[in-house]
Each structure stands twice: as C-alpha cells, then as structure tokens.
C-alpha positions as CSV (number, residue, x, y, z in Angstrom):
1,X,47.0,-42.1,-8.9
2,X,49.8,-42.5,-6.4
3,X,49.9,-43.1,-2.8
4,X,50.6,-39.6,-2.1
5,X,47.3,-38.7,-3.9
6,X,45.3,-41.2,-2.1
7,X,46.4,-40.1,1.1
8,X,46.0,-36.5,0.1
9,X,42.4,-37.0,-0.8
10,X,41.6,-38.9,1.9
11,X,43.3,-36.8,5.0
12,X,44.5,-33.8,3.8
13,X,41.4,-32.4,2.4
14,X,39.5,-30.3,4.4
15,X,36.3,-31.7,4.0
16,X,37.6,-35.3,4.3
17,X,39.5,-33.8,7.4
18,X,35.9,-32.5,8.8
19,X,34.2,-35.6,7.9
20,X,36.9,-37.9,9.7
21,X,36.7,-35.4,12.6
22,X,32.8,-35.9,13.1
23,X,33.3,-39.7,12.7
24,X,35.9,-39.5,15.2
25,X,34.0,-37.8,17.8
26,X,31.0,-40.0,17.5
27,X,33.4,-43.3,18.0
28,X,34.9,-41.4,21.0
29,X,31.4,-40.7,22.4
30,X,30.4,-43.9,21.7
31,X,33.6,-45.5,23.2
32,X,32.9,-43.2,26.4
33,X,29.4,-44.1,27.0
34,X,30.1,-48.0,26.4
35,X,32.8,-47.7,28.9
36,X,31.2,-45.7,31.7
37,X,27.2,-45.9,31.5
38,X,25.7,-49.2,33.1
39,X,23.5,-49.7,29.7
40,X,25.1,-48.0,26.6
41,X,22.0,-49.3,24.5
42,X,22.1,-48.0,20.8
43,X,24.9,-45.7,21.2
44,X,27.2,-47.2,18.4
45,X,24.4,-46.2,16.1
46,X,26.1,-43.1,15.8
47,X,29.3,-43.7,14.1
48,X,27.4,-46.5,12.1
49,X,25.3,-43.3,10.8
50,X,28.6,-41.1,9.9
51,X,29.5,-44.2,7.5
52,X,25.7,-44.8,6.6
53,X,25.2,-45.6,2.6
54,X,28.5,-47.8,2.3
55,X,28.2,-49.2,5.5
56,X,24.8,-50.5,5.3
57,X,25.8,-52.1,1.8
58,X,28.8,-53.8,3.4
59,X,26.9,-54.8,6.2
60,X,24.0,-56.5,4.5
61,X,26.3,-58.5,2.3
62,X,28.6,-59.5,4.8
63,X,25.6,-60.8,6.6
64,X,24.5,-62.6,3.5
65,X,27.5,-64.4,3.1
66,X,27.8,-65.3,6.9
67,X,24.3,-66.1,7.6
68,X,22.5,-65.6,10.8
69,X,24.0,-64.4,14.2
70,X,25.8,-61.8,15.4
71,X,29.3,-61.0,13.5
72,X,32.0,-60.5,16.1
73,X,33.3,-56.8,17.1
74,X,36.5,-57.0,15.3
75,X,34.6,-57.4,12.0
76,X,32.0,-54.9,13.2
77,X,34.9,-52.2,13.7
78,X,36.9,-53.2,10.6
79,X,33.8,-52.8,8.3
80,X,33.1,-49.3,9.9
81,X,36.8,-48.0,9.5
82,X,37.0,-49.3,5.9
83,X,33.6,-47.6,4.9
84,X,34.5,-44.5,6.6
85,X,38.0,-44.3,5.0
86,X,36.3,-45.0,1.7
87,X,33.7,-42.4,2.2
88,X,36.1,-40.1,2.8
89,X,38.4,-40.7,-0.4
90,X,35.2,-40.5,-2.3
91,X,34.2,-37.1,-0.5
92,X,37.9,-35.6,-1.2
93,X,37.7,-36.6,-4.8
94,X,34.6,-35.1,-5.5
95,X,35.9,-32.0,-3.7
96,X,38.8,-31.9,-5.6
97,X,37.4,-32.4,-8.7
98,X,34.7,-29.9,-8.4
99,X,37.7,-27.6,-7.6
100,X,39.2,-28.8,-10.8
101,X,42.8,-29.9,-9.5
102,X,42.5,-33.5,-10.4
103,X,42.9,-32.8,-14.5
104,X,45.6,-30.1,-14.1
105,X,48.8,-31.2,-15.7
106,X,51.8,-30.2,-14.0
107,X,53.9,-27.2,-16.5
108,X,56.7,-28.0,-18.2
109,X,59.8,-26.4,-17.6
C-alpha cells in the first residue's frame, strides 16, 4: 500500500470521515466542558468510547507496562489519537473491501 492509499482509506472514505467527525465532535464537546464547567466529571469518557475497542486494549497494555499511577495527559491524548486513526483506517479498509475496490487492478492501455 502506498501512502496515498493509506491517507485515502483513513480520511477520504465517507465512513471514515463520518467516524472521525463524530469523534472530533466528542473531543470538542469534552474540551468545552473541561474549560467552562466547574466540575467536568467523566466527560472524557465520550471520546474514549469512540475509540473503545482498541483504546481499551492499548490502555490496559500501557498500564501493565507502566505500573500503577495516573498516566500523563499527553500519553492519554496520544493513545486516543493513534487509536482513532487506526480504527478509521480499518473502517475505511472494510468499506472499500466490501465494495471490491481494493483488489481492482489498473487497466493496461
């Protein structure tokens, strides 16, 4: 796969774009609540639920490696972003494969 194909599957696919938009809206909402509410509570669960299957696995592995304690914010955000992008790539790949576009060979002229 080329870099162009990876970018197309991750961002330009309609299903991936909708998924990224929903997670982006959840992150924007959580950021707004964190900045303007006196007690944001568990609002960051919303973006984490958008990246749930892979984010849970990565968080558990990272917690087992790191040990006890609260991870830094940059670790949490980096894990969240990488998990969302990986799931967007998988979603785009599934949609394109179901349409039969991934195996199509270019025509010889």
